[in-house]
Each structure stands twice: as structure tokens, then as C-alpha cells.
C-alpha positions, 0 to 999 in steps of 0.5 A, a space after each residue: 499500499 502506498 501512504 502519500 508523497 512524504 519526500 520531495 528531492 531538489 537537484 541542486 548545483 550548489 549546495 551551500 547556496 541552496 542550504 541557505 535558501 531552504 534554510 530561509 524558506 523552511 525557517 529551521 537548520 536541516 535535520 541531516 547536513 552531508 555533502 551528498 544530501 541535505 534534508 528537514 523534516 517538517 511535519 511529516 514531509 521531508 524535503 531534501 536536496 540532493 547535489 548529485 541530482 543533475 549528474 544523476 539524469 534528475 531534471 527538477 524536483 521528484 516526488 517520493 511515495 513512500 510504499 510498504 513493498 518498494 520492490 513489488 511496487 516497483 515491478 508493478 509499475 513497470 509492468 503497468 507500462 513505467 519507464 525504468 529510471 533506478 532500480 531500487 537503491 540502497 540508500 543508507 540507514 535501511 532506505 530504498 529509492 527507486 524511480 520511473 517515468 510515466 507514459 507523459 514523462 513524469 518522473 515518480 519516485 519511490 521510497 521503502 525499506 530494504 527488505 520491506 
């Protein structure tokens, strides 16, 4: 079952500038602050900055939906006609993400626990 879109990840070229802007926008310091990812959790909504996003093919923000079984949901979307952008990938802390593109070219992100 999908819960809802709980994360939005933005590709950024200058992490420090983007972090300053989003800190001002969100009114609080980030919860996660690493060279490869900066993120905030605001009322259950995760906002993230990915300094490698453009190199990974991101062209804009990607919403991620939380799912119980990322592999099963990923496979079902591909079977339903989605194009694979990123297979389920471990991103640390037991979390996995995956991305697909729908028939209209929209990117959809999935987020789930490893082994779920």
C-alpha cells in the first residue's frame, strides 16, 4: 500500500547556496547535513537537496511516495508501462529509493525500507 508523497527531493548545483535558501524558506536548520544530501523533516514532510541530482539525470524536483514493498510496487509500475530510471537502490539507514517515468514523461519516486 502507498501512504502518500512524503518526500520531495530537489537537484541542486550549489549545495551551500541551496541550503541557505531552503533554511530561510523553511525557517529551521536542516535535520540532515552531509556533502551528498541535506534534508529537513517538517510535519512529516521530507524536503531534500541532492547535489548529485543533475548528474543522476534529475531535471527538477521529484516527489517520492512511501510504499510498504518497494520491489513489488516498482515491478508493478514497470509492468503497467512505466520506464525504469533507477532500480531500487540502498541509500543508507535501511532505506531504498527507486524512480520510474510515466507515459507522459513525469518522474515518480518510490521510497521504502530494505527487505520490505
